Backbone as CSV, one residue per row, in Angstrom:
resi,resn,N_x,N_y,N_z,CA_x,CA_y,CA_z,C_x,C_y,C_z
1,MET,105.630,88.822,114.451,106.572,89.867,114.131,107.912,89.538,114.793
2,LEU,108.979,89.797,114.083,110.322,89.592,114.606,111.006,90.948,114.719
3,SER,111.512,91.253,115.909,112.170,92.545,116.103,113.571,92.366,116.656
4,LEU,114.394,93.383,116.383,115.767,93.447,116.876,115.911,94.745,117.655
5,ILE,116.307,94.623,118.909,116.554,95.792,119.748,118.063,95.972,119.853
6,VAL,118.537,97.155,119.484,119.962,97.472,119.557,120.100,98.629,120.543
7,GLU,120.467,98.280,121.761,120.477,99.251,122.860,121.498,98.823,123.886
8,ASP,122.421,99.723,124.254,123.455,99.387,125.234,123.057,99.728,126.664
9,ASP,122.021,100.528,126.851,121.545,100.871,128.186,120.573,99.775,128.649
10,SER,120.930,99.071,129.723,120.143,97.899,130.130,118.706,98.238,130.500
11,SER,118.474,99.358,131.157,117.092,99.683,131.541,116.255,100.010,130.307
12,SER,116.804,100.743,129.363,116.075,101.028,128.119,115.822,99.743,127.340
13,HIS,116.836,98.875,127.314,116.700,97.599,126.609,115.557,96.773,127.206
14,LEU,115.480,96.724,128.533,114.426,95.946,129.192,113.038,96.491,128.902
15,VAL,112.895,97.808,128.902,111.589,98.416,128.597,111.173,98.068,127.169
16,LEU,112.092,98.247,126.228,111.786,97.928,124.836,111.449,96.449,124.665
17,GLN,112.231,95.603,125.304,112.020,94.165,125.198,110.654,93.760,125.751
18,LYS,110.277,94.334,126.885,108.984,94.015,127.492,107.836,94.339,126.533
19,VAL,107.888,95.509,125.931,106.833,95.903,125.002,106.873,95.038,123.745
20,MET,108.054,94.851,123.173,108.156,94.132,121.905,107.750,92.667,122.011
21,ARG,107.906,92.070,123.182,107.479,90.677,123.365,105.966,90.521,123.198
22,GLU,105.232,91.607,123.410,103.782,91.570,123.207,103.443,91.397,121.723
23,TYR,104.405,91.697,120.854,104.178,91.672,119.415,104.797,90.459,118.729
24,GLY,105.706,89.776,119.416,106.338,88.622,118.800,107.727,88.369,119.352
25,GLU,108.523,87.689,118.554,109.876,87.300,118.960,110.807,88.508,118.947
26,VAL,111.707,88.540,119.946,112.625,89.666,120.095,114.059,89.156,120.195
27,HIS,114.936,89.760,119.404,116.368,89.520,119.517,117.008,90.806,120.000
28,GLY,118.193,90.710,120.602,118.826,91.910,121.127,120.324,91.934,120.900
29,ALA,120.842,93.154,120.768,122.279,93.385,120.668,122.587,94.625,121.492
30,THR,123.789,94.641,122.080,124.174,95.788,122.911,125.201,96.693,122.231
31,ASN,125.590,96.336,121.012,126.498,97.211,120.266,126.208,97.084,118.777
32,GLY,126.678,98.056,118.026,126.377,98.114,116.606,126.987,96.996,115.782
33,THR,128.192,96.612,116.115,128.860,95.554,115.355,128.078,94.250,115.437
34,ASP,127.674,93.868,116.645,126.874,92.646,116.819,125.538,92.757,116.095
35,ALA,124.928,93.932,116.134,123.625,94.126,115.484,123.719,93.908,113.977
36,VAL,124.742,94.492,113.362,124.912,94.340,111.917,125.155,92.873,111.571
37,GLU,125.977,92.209,112.357,126.252,90.789,112.123,124.972,89.962,112.255
38,MET,124.185,90.227,113.294,122.921,89.500,113.489,121.966,89.749,112.324
39,PHE,121.877,90.997,111.891,120.976,91.361,110.796,121.374,90.645,109.510
40,ARG,122.662,90.701,109.181,123.149,90.055,107.952,123.001,88.539,108.016
41,ASP,123.358,87.944,109.153,123.237,86.488,109.309,121.790,86.036,109.155
42,ALA,120.878,86.792,109.745,119.459,86.434,109.648,119.011,86.454,108.188
43,ARG,119.354,87.506,107.472,118.936,87.612,106.061,119.516,86.469,105.230
44,GLU,120.759,86.096,105.506,121.358,84.980,104.762,120.597,83.683,104.990
45,LYS,119.939,83.576,106.142,119.152,82.381,106.480,117.682,82.526,106.068
46,GLY,117.342,83.643,105.420,115.968,83.873,105.006,115.064,84.345,106.135
47,ILE,115.682,84.893,107.175,114.935,85.421,108.322,114.995,86.947,108.226
48,TYR,113.836,87.582,108.302,113.774,89.026,108.107,113.191,89.711,109.332
49,TYR,113.883,90.723,109.808,113.376,91.517,110.923,112.302,92.465,110.403
50,ASP,111.163,92.458,111.071,110.098,93.387,110.720,110.406,94.775,111.270
51,LEU,111.058,94.813,112.441,111.322,96.067,113.124,112.701,96.035,113.767
52,VAL,113.406,97.153,113.669,114.669,97.332,114.380,114.535,98.600,115.214
53,CYS,114.695,98.456,116.536,114.754,99.603,117.446,116.228,99.871,117.682
54,LEU,116.703,101.038,117.274,118.133,101.284,117.164,118.540,102.563,117.891
55,ASP,119.347,102.394,118.929,119.891,103.542,119.656,120.897,104.260,118.759
56,ILE,120.909,105.575,118.803,121.867,106.333,117.994,123.273,106.263,118.586
57,LEU,123.374,106.341,119.918,124.688,106.309,120.568,124.988,104.901,121.064
58,LEU,125.889,104.231,120.375,126.268,102.861,120.706,127.780,102.755,120.805
59,PRO,128.270,101.802,121.599,129.724,101.598,121.638,130.221,100.944,120.355
60,GLY,131.353,101.406,119.878,132.014,100.764,118.740,131.549,101.224,117.377
61,MET,130.274,101.299,117.170,129.714,101.640,115.862,128.437,102.428,116.120
62,SER,128.313,103.597,115.566,127.142,104.430,115.851,125.870,103.839,115.258
63,GLY,124.765,104.238,115.816,123.471,103.816,115.282,123.284,104.265,113.844
64,GLN,123.825,105.429,113.505,123.756,105.914,112.119,124.476,104.937,111.182
65,ASP,125.658,104.467,111.610,126.412,103.512,110.792,125.702,102.167,110.706
66,VAL,125.073,101.755,111.797,124.301,100.507,111.789,123.146,100.630,110.800
67,LEU,122.446,101.754,110.825,121.330,101.970,109.913,121.794,101.892,108.458
68,THR,122.913,102.514,108.154,123.458,102.452,106.797,123.762,101.005,106.406
69,ALA,124.382,100.244,107.306,124.717,98.840,107.027,123.455,97.994,106.837
70,ILE,122.427,98.262,107.613,121.156,97.531,107.479,120.555,97.783,106.101
71,ARG,120.501,99.052,105.711,119.911,99.374,104.406,120.757,98.806,103.265
72,GLU,122.065,98.777,103.412,122.920,98.164,102.392,122.679,96.664,102.308
73,ALA,122.516,96.004,103.445,122.236,94.560,103.461,120.905,94.266,102.776
74,GLU,119.929,95.125,102.984,118.625,94.918,102.337,118.715,95.080,100.824
75,GLU,119.601,95.964,100.361,119.761,96.164,98.922,120.378,94.950,98.236
76,ILE,121.217,94.208,98.955,121.901,93.052,98.370,120.902,91.997,97.913
77,ASP,119.931,91.691,98.740,118.922,90.679,98.390,117.525,91.305,98.494
78,PHE,117.340,92.410,97.802,116.147,93.227,97.947,114.870,92.431,97.729
79,VAL,114.022,92.448,98.754,112.683,91.873,98.706,111.761,92.984,99.216
80,PRO,110.931,93.572,98.344,110.132,94.737,98.761,109.321,94.535,100.035
81,THR,108.824,93.353,100.266,108.009,93.106,101.463,108.856,92.772,102.681
82,LYS,110.163,92.743,102.528,111.052,92.372,103.627,112.009,93.493,104.001
83,VAL,111.551,94.722,103.912,112.335,95.877,104.325,111.944,96.200,105.763
84,SER,112.917,96.213,106.649,112.649,96.446,108.068,112.230,97.886,108.330
85,LYS,111.278,98.047,109.234,110.975,99.366,109.778,112.042,99.641,110.824
86,VAL,112.598,100.843,110.824,113.648,101.192,111.780,113.203,102.403,112.584
87,VAL,113.202,102.225,113.912,112.913,103.316,114.832,114.212,103.666,115.536
88,MET,114.696,104.872,115.290,115.901,105.346,115.963,115.507,105.855,117.345
89,ILE,116.354,105.569,118.320,116.094,105.986,119.695,117.284,106.816,120.157
90,THR,116.981,107.977,120.715,118.064,108.872,121.097,117.819,109.514,122.452
91,ALA,118.880,109.713,123.172,118.797,110.443,124.437,118.886,111.936,124.166
92,MET,119.307,112.279,122.959,119.478,113.684,122.596,118.311,114.123,121.725
93,ASP,117.699,115.225,122.058,116.679,115.790,121.184,117.413,116.724,120.226
94,ASP,118.252,116.109,119.399,119.174,116.826,118.532,118.672,116.740,117.089
95,LYS,118.221,117.848,116.571,117.623,117.857,115.236,118.577,117.369,114.155
96,SER,119.875,117.670,114.251,120.795,117.243,113.198,120.932,115.721,113.165
97,ASN,120.991,115.073,114.335,121.051,113.608,114.369,119.775,113.000,113.814
98,VAL,118.652,113.567,114.180,117.367,113.044,113.716,117.239,113.212,112.206
99,LEU,117.598,114.386,111.688,117.520,114.600,110.244,118.446,113.662,109.488
100,LYS,119.649,113.430,110.012,120.570,112.489,109.365,119.966,111.093,109.350
101,ALA,119.334,110.690,110.443,118.708,109.371,110.501,117.632,109.235,109.430
102,PHE,116.833,110.270,109.236,115.792,110.199,108.209,116.388,110.178,106.809
103,ARG,117.462,110.910,106.587,118.134,110.843,105.286,118.676,109.439,105.047
104,ASP,119.107,108.782,106.114,119.628,107.422,106.001,118.515,106.371,106.047
105,GLN,117.288,106.832,105.967,116.127,105.971,105.801,115.637,105.280,107.061
106,CYS,115.611,105.972,108.172,114.881,105.408,109.308,113.415,105.779,109.113
107,ASP,112.537,105.101,109.798,111.109,105.317,109.612,110.494,106.191,110.694
108,ALA,111.145,106.259,111.850,110.640,107.055,112.963,111.744,107.193,113.993
109,TYR,111.515,108.075,114.966,112.452,108.170,116.072,111.696,108.462,117.350
110,LEU,112.275,108.015,118.446,111.730,108.258,119.777,112.848,108.795,120.663
111,VAL,112.495,109.668,121.587,113.464,110.250,122.511,113.383,109.510,123.844
112,LYS,114.561,109.238,124.429,114.628,108.588,125.745,114.265,109.579,126.831
113,PRO,113.700,109.133,127.912,113.256,107.755,128.130,112.041,107.457,127.261
114,VAL,112.073,106.293,126.622,111.000,105.907,125.703,109.709,105.729,126.489
115,GLU,108.681,106.430,126.046,107.364,106.272,126.648,106.678,105.094,125.970
116,ILE,106.226,104.143,126.762,105.602,102.938,126.225,104.424,103.287,125.322
117,ARG,103.640,104.266,125.732,102.480,104.669,124.933,102.920,105.149,123.546
118,MET,103.982,105.934,123.502,104.484,106.449,122.223,105.003,105.313,121.333
119,LEU,105.693,104.365,121.944,106.193,103.216,121.191,105.032,102.421,120.612
120,ARG,104.032,102.144,121.411,102.869,101.396,120.920,102.146,102.147,119.800
121,GLU,102.033,103.464,119.949,101.405,104.262,118.893,102.203,104.170,117.601
122,GLN,103.533,104.215,117.707,104.370,104.117,116.517,104.225,102.740,115.877
123,LEU,104.199,101.701,116.675,104.024,100.354,116.136,102.688,100.231,115.408
124,ALA,101.652,100.855,115.955,100.334,100.820,115.316,100.366,101.521,113.961
125,THR,101.127,102.624,113.849,101.200,103.309,112.553,101.880,102.439,111.502
126,PHE,102.738,101.523,111.941,103.375,100.580,111.015,102.460,99.400,110.690
127,GLY,101.342,99.301,111.405,100.425,98.177,111.193,100.725,96.965,112.055
128,PHE,101.623,97.095,113.026,101.947,95.991,113.914,100.912,95.925,115.035
129,LYS,100.475,94.702,115.317,99.479,94.504,116.358,99.999,93.524,117.404
130,PRO,99.638,93.748,118.674,100.057,92.779,119.706,99.459,91.404,119.404
131,LEU,100.171,90.376,119.848,99.677,89.015,119.682,98.457,88.818,120.568
132,ALA,97.531,88.015,120.110,96.363,87.677,120.931,96.813,86.701,122.011
133,HIS,96.326,86.908,123.225,96.719,86.025,124.322,95.624,85.053,124.630
């Protein structure tokens, strides 16, 4: 599994990265602009992210805008089996932000601080399994 973590808070990024490494390769971005560029560049090279963990509050470009750009990039070269699962991550338990994220086609959301157990449960619902060691 290939995942992209988009998180500007270093401690949250490290927690997500630690868990996601159990499932496969992990790439990271600390702002929305870099994340969109990484996502688009990967697709142009035929590399597809299985999962994107995306903070809603990011410097420069909001997580909502990143999500929209990701879904637009997927529409350009649409491959039904290559649509990324997107988990929005928020420090705010704000229903309007969460509802907007779902309208913009995120697959799930988690509230900070991210509980590792909750993240693993969400990954399992997507069918992702840790790598055998």
